[in-house]
N, C-alpha and C positions, 0 to 999 in steps of 0.2 A: 167544174166540168159540166158542160151542157149535155142533156140527154135528148137524143133525137126522138121525136114523138112516136116513131115506129120501131125504135130499138127494143128488142126483147132480151131477157136474161133467163137462163135456166135456173141458176142458183146464185143468190147473193149471200156471202158469208162475212159477218162482221166480227172481227177479233176484239178481244178485251184489251184493257190497259190498266196498269197499276194505278195511275192517277186519272181515273175516269172523269173527274170533275173538270180537269183541263181539256180533255177531249170533248166533253159535252159543250164547252164554251165555244168550240169551233162550229158555229151554226151552219156553215156551208155543208158540212158532213151530214147533219140531220136533214137539211133541206134536200140534199141529193137522195138520201134514203126515202124521204117522203114521195119523191117523184119516180124513183127507180123501182121501189118495191112492188107497186101494182103491175109492173111489166115483167116480174119474175114469177116463175112457176113455184118457187119456194124461197123463203128468206130464213137465214139461220144466224145464230150468234154463238160465240165461244166465250165462256166465262163472263166477264163484265161487259162484253159487247151487247148484252141484253139491255143495258142502260140506253144505248143508242137506238135500239129498236123501240124501246119504250118512249123515248123522246119524240120519235117519229110517229108515234101513235099506233104502231103495229101490234102492240101487245094488249091494248085496251080490251078488257073483258075476257082475256085468255089466261090460261095457266102457263107459268113460265118458271125458269130457274136461272140463277146467275152464280157468280163466285160465292162459295160457301160462306166466306167472311163478310159478304156484302148483302146477304139476303134480307136482314132487318132494315138496312138503309133503303134497299130496293123497294121493299113493301111499304115503307113509310113515304117514300118519294112518289110512288105510283100506286095509290090505293085501289085503282080499278083493275089491277093485275092480281091474279091469284098465284101468289108465290109458293112454290112447292120446294121448300128447302131440303127435302130428303131425296129429291129426284137427281139422277145423274144427267138425264136429258129429258126434255118434254117436247113431244110432237103435238102441236096444236095447229094443224094445217091451215094455211100454208106456211106457218112459222114454226121453226124449231129453235129451242134454246138448250144450252148445255152448261154445266158448271165445271170448274176446275176441280179435279179430284183432290180431296184433302189427304195429305200424306200422314202416315202414322208417325207422330213426333217421337215416339220411343225408339223407332227404328232409324229415323233420319236426323234426329237432333232437334233442339228447340227452335232453330231457325227455319225448319222446314215448314212449308205452307202451301 
């Protein structure tokens, strides 16, 4: 999808995915973010969507969070990002990231996550 050079966005929200590596392989998505993000008042991710923001270079030098089970991978893959694994969300204007809330396994069972 082409972006008009004058098109503006209020907020771009990037959702997560269980198989984030497959999503990251779709370079068109990362390229779109690279071009669209500067035209947005704010950019945000939910859960593993932070990986896409990182690939687009939007989190370099910023504090961020991602899915609780992917924080170690996120930190090793993107060493210029300050991963705050304890945060529920991080606001590092103009970028916001959030994690999926870890469920209490004793309450929801071993498959909860």
